[in-house]
GUTIMI-96930 format. One record per residue (C-alpha): residue number from 1; residue in one letter; x, y, z. Coordinates in steps of 0.5 Angstrom, whole numbers, plus 2048, in hexadecimal, padded with zeros to 3 digits. Layout:
N
nr,rest,px,py,pz
NUM,a,X,Y,Z $
...
***
This chain:
286
nr,rest,px,py,pz
1,m,800,800,800 $
2,a,803,807,7FE $
3,r,804,80B,804 $
4,p,801,812,804 $
5,s,805,818,802 $
6,s,809,81C,807 $
7,r,80A,822,802 $
8,r,806,828,804 $
9,i,804,82E,7FF $
10,p,801,835,800 $
11,a,7FA,836,801 $
12,v,7F6,83C,803 $
13,l,7EF,83D,806 $
14,w,7EA,842,807 $
15,t,7E7,842,80D $
16,w,7E1,846,811 $
17,y,7DF,846,818 $
18,r,7DB,849,81E $
19,g,7E0,84B,823 $
20,g,7DC,84C,829 $
21,n,7DD,845,82C $
22,f,7E5,845,82B $
23,r,7EB,848,82E $
24,g,7ED,84A,828 $
25,f,7F0,847,822 $
26,q,7F7,844,824 $
27,r,7F8,83E,828 $
28,q,7F8,840,830 $
29,v,7F9,83C,836 $
30,e,7F2,83E,838 $
31,g,7EE,83C,832 $
32,p,7E9,83C,82E $
33,t,7EC,83F,828 $
34,v,7EB,83F,821 $
35,q,7F2,83C,81F $
36,d,7F0,836,824 $
37,a,7E9,835,821 $
38,l,7EC,835,81A $
39,e,7F2,831,81B $
40,g,7EE,82C,81F $
41,a,7E9,82B,81A $
42,l,7EF,82A,815 $
43,g,7F2,825,819 $
44,r,7EB,821,81A $
45,a,7EA,821,813 $
46,g,7F0,81E,812 $
47,s,7F4,824,80F $
48,p,7F8,826,815 $
49,a,7FC,82D,814 $
50,t,7FE,833,817 $
51,v,7FA,83A,815 $
52,m,7FE,840,813 $
53,p,7F9,846,813 $
54,s,7F9,84D,80F $
55,g,7F9,850,816 $
56,r,7F7,84F,81D $
57,t,7F0,851,81F $
58,d,7EF,853,827 $
59,r,7EA,850,82B $
60,g,7E3,851,829 $
61,v,7E4,854,822 $
62,h,7E1,850,81C $
63,a,7E4,84F,815 $
64,r,7E0,84F,80F $
65,m,7E6,84D,80B $
66,q,7EC,84A,80F $
67,v,7F1,847,80A $
68,i,7F5,841,80C $
69,s,7FC,83E,80A $
70,l,7FD,837,80B $
71,r,801,831,808 $
72,l,7FD,82B,807 $
73,p,7FF,823,805 $
74,e,7FF,823,7FD $
75,d,7F9,81E,7FD $
76,v,7F4,823,800 $
77,p,7F1,827,7FB $
78,p,7F0,82E,7FF $
79,e,7E9,82F,7FB $
80,a,7E6,829,7FF $
81,l,7E8,82D,806 $
82,p,7E1,831,807 $
83,a,7DD,82B,806 $
84,r,7E2,826,80A $
85,l,7E3,82B,810 $
86,a,7DC,82E,811 $
87,p,7DA,828,815 $
88,h,7E0,829,81A $
89,l,7DF,831,81B $
90,p,7DB,835,820 $
91,p,7D5,839,81D $
92,d,7D9,83F,81D $
93,v,7DE,83D,818 $
94,g,7DE,83B,811 $
95,l,7E2,83B,80B $
96,c,7E0,83F,804 $
97,v,7E6,83C,800 $
98,a,7EB,838,800 $
99,r,7F0,837,7FA $
100,r,7F8,837,7F8 $
101,p,7FA,83E,7F8 $
102,p,7FE,841,7F2 $
103,g,805,841,7F2 $
104,a,809,843,7F9 $
105,f,803,845,7FD $
106,h,803,846,804 $
107,a,7FD,849,808 $
108,q,800,84E,80C $
109,w,806,850,808 $
110,s,803,850,801 $
111,a,7FD,855,804 $
112,s,7FD,85C,801 $
113,g,7F7,85F,805 $
114,k,7F1,85D,80A $
115,e,7EA,860,80B $
116,y,7E7,860,812 $
117,r,7E0,862,813 $
118,y,7DD,864,81A $
119,h,7D6,864,81B $
120,l,7D2,869,820 $
121,t,7CB,86C,821 $
122,l,7CA,873,821 $
123,g,7C4,876,825 $
124,a,7C1,86F,825 $
125,p,7C2,868,829 $
126,p,7C5,863,824 $
127,p,7C0,85F,820 $
128,e,7BF,858,824 $
129,a,7C3,854,81E $
130,w,7C9,859,81F $
131,r,7C9,85A,827 $
132,p,7CF,855,828 $
133,y,7D3,859,822 $
134,a,7D2,860,822 $
135,l,7D3,865,828 $
136,d,7CD,869,82A $
137,v,7D1,870,82B $
138,a,7CB,873,82F $
139,a,7CC,86E,834 $
140,e,7D3,86D,835 $
141,a,7D6,870,83B $
142,a,7DC,872,839 $
143,l,7D9,877,835 $
144,q,7D4,87A,83A $
145,p,7D3,880,83C $
146,g,7D4,882,835 $
147,h,7D0,885,82F $
148,r,7CC,881,82A $
149,v,7D1,87F,825 $
150,t,7CF,881,81E $
151,p,7D1,87D,817 $
152,e,7D3,883,814 $
153,r,7D8,885,81A $
154,l,7DB,87E,81B $
155,e,7DC,87D,813 $
156,a,7E0,884,813 $
157,l,7E4,881,819 $
158,l,7E6,87B,816 $
159,a,7E7,87E,80F $
160,r,7EC,882,813 $
161,a,7F0,87C,814 $
162,v,7F2,87A,80D $
163,g,7F9,87A,80B $
164,t,800,878,80D $
165,r,802,879,814 $
166,d,804,874,81A $
167,f,7FE,874,81D $
168,t,802,873,824 $
169,a,7FC,876,828 $
170,f,7F7,871,825 $
171,h,7FB,86A,826 $
172,e,7FE,866,82C $
173,r,805,867,82D $
174,s,806,860,82B $
175,s,806,861,824 $
176,p,80B,865,820 $
177,q,80B,86C,820 $
178,k,80C,86E,819 $
179,p,808,871,813 $
180,r,801,86E,811 $
181,t,7FD,870,80C $
182,l,7F5,871,80D $
183,q,7F2,871,806 $
184,t,7EB,872,807 $
185,a,7E7,873,80D $
186,t,7DF,874,80B $
187,l,7D9,873,80F $
188,r,7D3,86F,80C $
189,e,7CC,86F,80E $
190,l,7C8,868,80E $
191,g,7C2,86A,811 $
192,g,7BE,86A,817 $
193,g,7C3,86E,81B $
194,l,7C9,869,819 $
195,f,7CF,86C,816 $
196,e,7D5,869,813 $
197,v,7DC,86C,814 $
198,r,7E1,86A,80E $
199,l,7E8,86A,80F $
200,e,7ED,868,809 $
201,g,7F5,868,80A $
202,a,7FB,865,808 $
203,g,7FC,862,80F $
204,f,7F9,863,816 $
205,a,7FD,863,81D $
206,r,7FA,860,823 $
207,y,7F3,863,825 $
208,q,7F4,868,820 $
209,v,7ED,868,81D $
210,r,7EA,867,824 $
211,y,7ED,86E,827 $
212,l,7EC,872,820 $
213,v,7E5,870,820 $
214,g,7E4,871,828 $
215,s,7E8,877,829 $
216,a,7E4,87A,823 $
217,l,7DE,879,826 $
218,k,7E0,87C,82D $
219,v,7E2,882,829 $
220,a,7DB,882,825 $
221,a,7D8,882,82C $
222,g,7DC,888,82F $
223,l,7E0,884,834 $
224,l,7E6,886,830 $
225,s,7E8,88C,82C $
226,e,7E9,88C,825 $
227,e,7F0,88F,826 $
228,q,7F2,889,82A $
229,w,7F0,885,824 $
230,r,7F4,888,81F $
231,a,7FA,889,824 $
232,a,7F9,881,825 $
233,l,7F9,880,81D $
234,d,7FE,885,81B $
235,a,803,885,821 $
236,g,802,87E,824 $
237,a,800,882,82B $
238,a,7FD,87E,830 $
239,l,7F6,87D,830 $
240,a,7F1,87B,836 $
241,g,7ED,877,830 $
242,f,7E8,871,830 $
243,k,7E9,86A,82E $
244,a,7E3,868,82A $
245,p,7E0,862,82D $
246,a,7E2,85C,829 $
247,h,7DC,859,827 $
248,g,7DA,85E,822 $
249,l,7E1,85D,81E $
250,v,7E1,859,818 $
251,l,7E7,857,813 $
252,w,7E4,858,80D $
253,e,7E9,856,807 $
254,v,7F0,855,806 $
255,r,7F3,857,800 $
256,y,7F9,855,7FB $
257,p,7FC,857,7F5 $
258,s,7F9,854,7EF $
259,a,7FF,850,7ED $
260,v,7FE,84B,7F4 $
261,d,7F7,84D,7F6 $
262,p,7F3,846,7F7 $
263,f,7EC,849,7F6 $
264,g,7E8,84B,7F0 $
265,p,7E4,852,7F0 $
266,d,7DE,84E,7F0 $
267,e,7E0,84A,7F6 $
268,r,7E2,850,7FA $
269,l,7DB,853,7F9 $
270,h,7D7,84D,7FA $
271,p,7DB,848,7FE $
272,p,7D8,841,7FE $
273,g,7D6,83E,804 $
274,l,7D6,845,808 $
275,p,7D0,846,80D $
276,d,7CB,84B,80A $
277,a,7CA,84E,811 $
278,p,7CD,853,816 $
279,p,7D3,854,817 $
280,f,7D4,852,80F $
281,t,7CF,857,80C $
282,g,7D1,85E,80B $
283,a,7D1,864,806 $
284,p,7D1,862,7FF $
285,p,7D8,864,7FB $
286,g,7DA,86B,7F9 $
***
């Protein structure tokens, strides 16, 4: 009888998850984590492997598109993994696409940019389906007592953050202090008082999105001055900001140069197997 091949070849996964029941992506002594769930499912499906993500997400953060590099036995077809892993994954984790990547691809090092989306409500509690995935601004203790936050004010403050700077006032010191480019920062209305902050950039430091959104809300509520906001952005001046809660944040998309992108434009627009439910529904492109 022929022995199974021990040769391993690269594969790439597009995974999604709701992060509320996990202690982040990366394996930890105290779980559960998304990495635990994926590697456990791979092992139980007979294809044990170590997964390498495009980047870590923190406890409670969700992902519509987390990209994973791994190496599989050459006799395991990646395209079979979504169906093969489904019975072994918890309900809050799934796969959209699995395939061989083009060329010398790495989920993290090949990435050219990411988009994050943060969901919140202004002037109304979140709709029931969105309650676990959106910040109720009016009820947030860190924003009391403050003025009512208007969409126009919040969007103007976020737009002021666009550009290349070190963002040192808006991330943990554990992340390298270096220039980072925030390419876009927009606010979209989803209806019923629900809004979506969309942030696109070449790279983000730890907690950068949550500090940017939370601190912009604090300025919009009149609890910090706009002068302090500008000084923090332009000169890295210390800011008594606010780290927005994790449950509103979604890693929405990871982008790659066209020469190595494993995913087509139609897949990116309509991901196969992605739940059509919060927090993965949002404003249309554009």
